[in-house]
Structures are given as C-alpha cells and as structure tokens.
C-alpha positions in Angstrom: 0.0 0.1 0.1 1.1 3.5 -0.9 0.4 7.1 0.5 0.5 9.9 -2.2 1.1 13.4 -1.1 -0.1 15.5 -4.2 0.4 19.3 -3.9 -1.7 21.1 -6.6 -2.9 24.4 -7.1 -6.2 25.7 -5.7 -7.5 26.1 -9.0 -7.4 22.4 -9.6 -8.2 21.0 -6.4 -12.2 20.8 -6.6 -11.7 19.2 -9.9 -9.1 16.6 -8.6 -11.2 15.9 -5.7 -14.3 15.0 -8.1 -12.2 13.0 -10.4 -10.3 11.1 -7.6 -13.6 10.3 -5.9 -15.5 9.2 -9.3 -12.7 6.8 -9.7 -12.9 5.0 -6.4 -9.8 7.0 -4.8 -10.7 8.5 -1.0 -8.7 11.6 -0.5 -8.1 14.0 2.3 -7.6 17.6 1.4 -5.4 20.1 3.3 -4.9 23.7 2.8 -1.3 24.6 2.0 0.8 27.5 0.5 3.7 27.6 -1.8 6.9 28.9 -0.6 8.1 30.4 -3.9 5.1 32.5 -4.8 3.2 32.0 -1.7 0.2 31.2 -3.5 -2.7 29.0 -2.3 -2.2 25.2 -3.0 -4.1 22.1 -1.8 -2.3 19.0 -0.4 -4.0 15.7 -1.2 -3.4 12.7 1.0 -4.3 9.4 -1.1 -3.8 5.9 0.4 -4.1 3.2 -2.4 -3.0 -0.2 -3.3 0.3 -0.5 -5.2 -1.4 -1.6 -8.5 -3.5 1.6 -8.4 -0.6 4.0 -8.2 -0.5 4.6 -12.1 -4.2 5.1 -12.4 -4.0 7.8 -9.6 -1.1 9.5 -11.2 -2.9 9.4 -14.4 -5.7 11.2 -13.1 -3.6 13.8 -11.5 -1.6 14.3 -14.6 -4.9 14.8 -16.7 -6.5 17.2 -14.0 -3.7 19.5 -12.8 -1.9 21.1 -16.0 0.9 23.6 -15.7 0.1 26.9 -17.1 1.9 30.4 -17.6 0.7 33.3 -15.5 1.9 37.1 -15.3 3.1 37.8 -11.7 3.5 41.1 -10.2 7.4 41.4 -9.4 6.8 42.4 -5.6 5.4 38.8 -5.3 8.6 37.1 -6.4 10.9 36.1 -3.7 14.5 37.3 -3.3 16.2 40.7 -3.4 16.7 42.4 -6.8 19.0 44.9 -5.2 18.9 48.2 -7.2 17.4 46.4 -10.1 13.8 47.9 -9.9 11.3 45.6 -11.9 8.3 47.5 -13.0 6.9 45.0 -15.5 5.1 41.8 -14.6 7.0 38.5 -15.2 5.7 35.3 -16.7 6.2 32.1 -14.5 4.9 28.5 -14.7 2.1 27.8 -12.0 0.1 24.8 -11.4 0.7 21.2 -12.2 1.4 18.9 -9.4 4.3 17.9 -7.1 3.7 14.2 -6.0 5.4 12.2 -3.2 4.9 8.4 -2.9 5.6 6.7 0.3 5.3 3.1 1.6 2.5 2.8 4.1 3.7 0.2 7.1 0.2 0.0 8.5 -3.1 1.3 7.5 -6.0 1.4 9.9 -9.4 2.8 9.4 -10.9 3.2 12.9 
C-alpha cells in the first residue's frame, strides 16, 4: 500500500477531488501554500494499493496542468538589489508535485 502526497494549485483542487472520488479514490484535502510564490495550494493525501498508483497518477496528470501566468514583481521572492522591476514577469504555475511513500500499516477506525 502507498500514500501519495499530491500538492496542487487551488484552481485544480475541486476538479481533482471530484475526479479522484469518481474513480474510487478516497482523498483527504489539506490547505497549504507555496514557498516560492506564496500562492494557495491544496495537498491531497491519497492512500491506495500499489497496483492503482499509475491510475491515480494519470488522473492527477490529466487534471492538474501547468500554465503560464503573469506575476507582479513584488510577489517574487528574493532581493533584486538596485534593479527595480516594474513589469510583470511570466512564470509557470499549476501542475502537481507528488510524493509516494510506503505505508507500513493502515487502520481505518
């Protein structure tokens, strides 16, 4: 048995929850925020059998697409020193970051 931690954009979280549930996966959603752009994310906890990992990953891939967004420079981390950026910057957002862990024991009480 495996535990998937799937960190996705808030924009994709409702659709992903529906798609996972529709395909028989139980999920737990946690609110989280990204460290780079400090934008809203949702972290899904998904426990599943080893033979269903690829199906779960396929649903995540199909649902959580990466996209380009214009971001105000003041939202970008780091110091630009004397360089003053007045123009928005285009960055990739969305997609998913997934961690897969072995579950030693699973109890549903």
